[in-house]
N, C-alpha and C positions, 0 to 999 in steps of 0.2 A: 688579166683576167678572160677565162674562155665565156663564150656564150652560152645562153641557157640552152640550146640547141646543142651544144659540144655536153653540156652537163647532164642532159635528158638521155642520149645517147650511151654516155658511158654509164648511167644509171641503170639500164635495161639489164635485168637478171642474163647472166650467161655470156654475155657479149665479149667475143675475144678482140683486143686490139689490132687483129690483123687477120688476113682471109684463112679460115681452118676449115676445110671441106672434107668431107668422107666422100671414098671415092668407092665404098662397095659396105660389105658386109662381111662379120666374121673377123678374120686376121688380116683383110685388106687393111692397108695402111691408111691412117689419117694425113691429107696433105696440107702443108702450111706453107702458103707464100705470101712474103710480106713486101706491103709497097714502101719501101724506105723513104721516099719522098713527102709519103703522107703524115707528116710531124704537125700535130693539132695543139701540142702543149708541150711546154717545160716543165718538168717535174719539181715541184718543191719537196716531195715526200720522204723523209730521215725515216729509217727502218730503226725502230728503239725497243724498250721493253722497261718494264714496271719491277720494282725491287720492294717489295712489302716486308714490312719489319716482323719477321718472325723467330722463336727461339734458336733454329738451327744458325741463324746468321750472328748470333752471339760468340763474342771471344772466349777463346777454351771449349767450343762444341766440335766435335768430330768433324762436320762439314764444313765449318768457318772458313778454312782458307781456300777450300776448292769453289765454295759458293763466288768467293770474291774473285778468284782467280777467273772463274767462268764469266763475272761481270767485266772484267778488264780486258779480257780476250776477245769481247765483242767488239770493245771500241766505238761504241754508239753515244751519237750525241741526242742530249734530251732524256737520259735516264731519267726515272722517276723515282725519286725516295719517299717511300709512303709509310710512316708509322701508322698505325691504324688502330679503332678501338677495341676489337677483338682480343687484343694482348694489353688490358689497359696500364699494368705496370710495366710495362715495356715501352710503348709509345705515347704515355703522357706524363708531363713534366711536374703536374702538380694535382696528385690524387686526392689532397684533401686541401679545404680552403684555411685561409690565414687565420688564426684564433689567439687571442689574447697578445695579440701584437707580434705574434711570429708567423712565419710563411713554412711552406712544407715542400719547397723546390728540392727535385731530384734528379738530374740530368745527366748521371753518370752510363745508365746502359744506354740511351737515348744517344747521348754523346759519342760514346764507342761506335754505334753503328754509323753514326753520319761521318765520323772521321775514316772508318774502312771504306765506306762508299766513296768520299770524295778522293781517297787515295785511288780506289781501282778506276774511279773516273778519268783520272789522269789527265785533270785540265780541260776536259770538254763539256759543253755548255750542260747544264743538267736542271733538273725540275725538283722542287721541294714541295710535299704536301704534309706536314705536320699537323693534320687537320684533325686528328681525334680532339676534341674538347672536353673538358672535364664535367662530368655528370651534376657535379654541384652548384655550377653556373645557371642552372635550368630548374625549373619547378616542373618537377616528373609525375607522373598519377600515381608511382609506387616509390619508395626509397631505393636509390640505388648506390650499393657498394660494392666496388669492383675486387678482384682476388688480389692481394698483396705478392703474391707467387708470380713472377714476369713471364715464367713458363706455361702459365695457368690460362686457357683462352676463355673467354665469357662473350656470348654472343648478345647476352641481354644487357651488356652495360650501358650500350647507348643505341643499338640497331634496333629499332621495330620498339624502342620505348620513347612513344609519345612526350613530347618536350612543350612545353610553353615557353615562347619566346618575348621575353619582357625587355625594355628598355635596359635594365640592369643587366639582363644577361647578355644583350650585345656588346655591353659596354665591357663587360667581365671576360668576355670571349676576345674583343678587340684587344685589350690590354695585353691578354695572354698570347696571342697572335704576332703581336709586336715586341713582346720580350724575347719569343724564341728567335725572331726573325734578327735582332738585334744580337742577341748570344752567338746563332750561326756567321751572320756578315759583320759585326762592330766588335765582336769578341767580349762582350759586355751587355747586362742590364741590372735595372735597378727594381728589386722587387715591390711588393706592396707596402713593405715595411721600413722602405727606403734603404734597404741592405743592398750592396752593390756585389754584383756575381760575374766573374772573369772567367772565361774561354780561352781567350786570345787567338779565337779561328777569326779568318776574315776571307770566308769563303765566298766565291763570287759564283753565285746563283742566278740562272737566266729568268727562271719565272718562279713564282710563289702562287701555287693550285689552291685557292681558298675553299677547304671543307673537301671532305671526300663523299662521294654518294648522298648528299643532304636527302634525297627522296626515301632513302634507306635510312640511313643513318638519323634517329631521330623524328623520321617522318613530317621532314619541314615543305612546307610547301613552296613555291615559287617567290611568293612575295615575302616571305619571312628570310628564305636563302637569300635574295638579294637585299634584304637589310641588314644582315648580317656581312654579307660579301662589302657592302659600300663601308661599313663600319670598320672591318678588318684592313680594307685597303687604304683608307684614312690613316688609321693608327701606323701602320707599317710604314706608308711613304715618310712619316715623321721621322724614322729611323733609318729608312733606306729608301732615299727618293729615287734612286734609278731603277729600284727593283720594277719587273714588269709582273703583271699579273692575270691568271687565268680561273677560268668556271666554264660552266656550274658544276663540272666532273659528275652528272647525275649516272645513275647505275643502271635507269631505264632510259634509253636514250628515245623511244616511243612517246614519252611524255613532252607532246608537242606543248602543253602550256608552260612546260618550265623554259623552253627557248624562246616561246614567242611574247614573254613576258620578260625574261632576263637580259634578251639582246636590246629590248626597246630601250633607247637611253631617257624616256621620259619617265622611266621607273628607278631610275637612278639618281641620287644626289649629284649635283654641278660637277663636274671635272673628274668624274669615276672613269677609270680605262677598264676597257677589256681589251687585253693585248691578246689574248689565245682562247679559243672556247675549247673545251673539251669536254667528253663523254666517254661512257665504256659502252662493249660490244658484247655479250655473253651468248653464246649458243649452247642449247641442250637438247639431247632429245627426248622423246617421251619415254616412261620407265618401260614400258611394254616392248619397245622397239628391240629387236635382235641386231648383233652387230654390223650385219648386212645391209641393212636400212639405213642404220645412223648416218650414213655419208648422203643420202638424200637428204636428211634433215638438216644435218651441216650446212650442206650447200644451198639449201633453200633459204633457211635464214639467215646465212650470208649475204643472199640475194635481198632479202629484205632490208638488213644493216645499209646496203647501199643504196637503197630507195629513201631509207631514213637520213642517211647522211648527204644525199643530194637535197632533200629538203631543207636540212639544218645549213647548207650551205646557201640555198635560196633565201632563207630567213637572215641568214650573215650578211651576204650581200646587200640587203634592203637597209639592215640597221646598223650593222658593225662592218663596213667593207674592208678596212684595212686591217681588222684581226685575222690573227692566224687560226688553225684548227689542228688538234691533236686527238687523235681516236687513242686515247693512252690506256686503255684496259682491254685489248681483245683477247677474247678468252673461250676455249670450249670446256665443256663441263660435262661428266656423265651425270645421272640420276643418282640421288641422294647425295651430293656433291659434301653434304656436311654431316656424314655419317662417322664416327670415331672409326668404323673398322670398314673395309671393304666388303662389300655384300659377294661381290666375286672379283676374280683378278683383273685389271685392265688387260686387254689384248696387246701384244704388240704391235699389231697393223695400227691401233688405236694412235699412237703418237705420230705417228705417219699421217692419217687424216687428220690429225688436229692441225698438224704444221701445213698441211696440203691447203686446209681451210685460211690460213693465215695467209700463205702464199696469196691467194687467191684474191682475197681482201686486199691485199697491200696494193697490188697491181689495179683492183678496180678503184680503190680509193686515191693512188696517184693520180689517176685519171681524172677523178672527182677535181682534184687541186688541193687534197689535204696537205697538210706541213709536216704532220708525222703521223706515223703509226705503230702503236707499241703493243707489243705482246705481253702476256702477264701468264705466270710472274715467275720470278727467278726460281722460288721454291714454295713447293706447297707439299701436302701431306695428308692421310685420311685424317676427316674431320675439317681440314681445310683446302676444298676443292681439291682434292689429290690430283684430277686428272688435268689439270692446269699448270702443273708444275713444268720447268723446264728442264730440271736434273733428278734424276732418282732420288728420293728422300731417304734411302738407305745407305747408296754408296756415293752420291754426289756425282755420278756418271751422267753426261748430257744425255736427254731424249733425243729423238728424231727433233721435236718441237725446236729445240736449241740448234740444231745443226741445220734447220731450214733457216732460223734466224741470222746465222753466221753467211748462210748462203746467200740472203738476201742484202742484208747489210755489206758484203764482201763486193757484189757487183750493182747495185741501184742504189740512188740516193738524188739529191736536188741537183739540177742542170742537167738531168737527162733528156732528153728528146722523148715524146710519147707518141708511138705510133696510133692513129687512129684508124676504127673499123671502116670497111668500105659500106657504102650508104645500104646496099641490101642485105646486110648481115642483121639488120633490127628485123627483118622476117623470119617469122618462126614455121615449122618446126627448126632449131638449131640441129644443123645435120651432122655435127661432131658433139654430142652433150657431154661425152666424157672427157672431154679434154678443152683446157683452157690456156689462151696463149697470148703474151703481149709483148709489142715488139718495144724494144728502148734503144736509143741511140746515146752512147757515154760522153761524158764531156769531155773526153779524148777520142771521139768518132768512132769507137768501137759499135758494132752493129749486133746487140744482143735480144734473145729471144728467151723469156720465162715462159715455162710449161709447166702445167699442174694436170696430173692425172686424178680427176673427180671420182674414180671407181676404185674399187678394190682388185679388177683385173688388169691384166697388162694390155697396153696398147702398143702398137708401132707407129712410127710419126715419120714422116720424110719431110724434111725442112728444106728448102730450097737453099741452096747455097751454102749450105754447113759443114761440107766436106772441105777439110784443110782448116777447118776450125777448132775450137775444143767443146768439151762436154763436162760440166759438172752437176752431179746426180745426188740428191738425198731420197734414199728407197729405204726397204726394209733389211736391206746387208748394210746400212751404211753404219759404221762403228767410230765415225770421226768425221772431223771436216772435209768436204766434199774437195777433193784432187781434181785438179783438170785433166784430161786425157783428150789426145788428139782423135778427131773425126774423121776416120778414113773414107766416110760417106757420108751423104744424107739422110741416114735412116737412122732412127733411135727407137730402141726398145725400150718403154718405160715401164717400170712394174707399177704394182698397186699402190695409188696414193704417191708415187714419186712426185717430186720437185725437181724441176732441172733448169740449169742457164746453157743456152747455145751461144757461144762466141763465135761468130762468123770471121773468116779470114778478113785480113785487112784489104786485100785485092780479090775480088770474087774470081771462084774457079771457073775454068771453062770445062763444058763437057757434059754428059749427061750424068744424073745421080747413078751411083750402084746399085 
């Protein structure tokens, strides 16, 4: 575990994990020199992604095969399967309460999506959050009846619909979650009427995340969420005693009251585990910001997220020191994210800006000691935070966000040595505010530098020792997986919002940079 000093340094806004010194103005290059002996920690951070269950993922739909192929090709550990309440008939398995001795379970569509997800995951550890709860389990201020059409979105089904959590609600929710866990893990469950339902599945699920964004969905406070968490964990452990659990999966990570309450073991029933802490990070500019200003907003909000993550890690160290941490839903959005039609086209360079923001956060959160950092999400479209999609919602062609995800996943992960910043880099102003850089030493001993251009204008970088190594770049010209190209000199031209990985040669080259 890193010292609090290391965490503080890592959490400071805009810090590079190596020395990046601007040697002039205008087109004068930014000089990057790494002290490879200054390894301050071993990374635990897996690069991963979230898959919210939405209609394009349904079998027989035009993008189905492309979407699951994109998921398979990432090859990420801890990919996140997330049916949610916005599509109740798609993500909820029991839309109607039992009546007259009969139940109304319908797992067909949910089951198909889970099968396709597990096939694409190809045996890697996964996280399930089948956390959308049937509204009938709660007393609500107004009647709730979701659409029967699985392609129909209904934001009012549970989100922002205040629910009263009673002891009966807690019992019903826990039983419902336990039956779903048993369906996926044990291949069967027995419903409320005593009828046995058989799936034949025996999925190896690493973590079960308990509910999704409880601060938004149902406006649950931390005490009610913790009560539900405990009951759900207790019920699931009876059918899957080896399963691990995570929460609170809040949408607003600034909710300090959630973390101070949930992480304190005194607020839980005896023996309830918190194996992993999770939360979401969303960046969105103000509606009146022109595109060239949005970059400042995204990266400033990213700096705030780093400070928030640092605080959560300090709380976790106090209350749950053995728990892991997953920032499992990192996304950028544009104004009016839920508008069914775009008020203006999304600029081409936005996808690079969004990818650059994620790459920046990955480096910072890895330095803080997080165990997983997940970009969201595989597919979105107008009305569903379109600017958060990893692939084009019409064609299925990956965006730059997806290619940045692949670049990070292919180069970085647990076991990497993390290079710390020299002490004087905590001083302001930052001499190279447009450039972020982080040094890694891979488990195989390869020295790599992550570079992120935080501005829309190009920058020339001189990276000491890069000549003879290789370069991979995702920029506004990228149309596929970033290929490696040899470095003939130490000089690199990074386009606007470019993300690059420089792999230094195994034997340092002699002589001055060209």
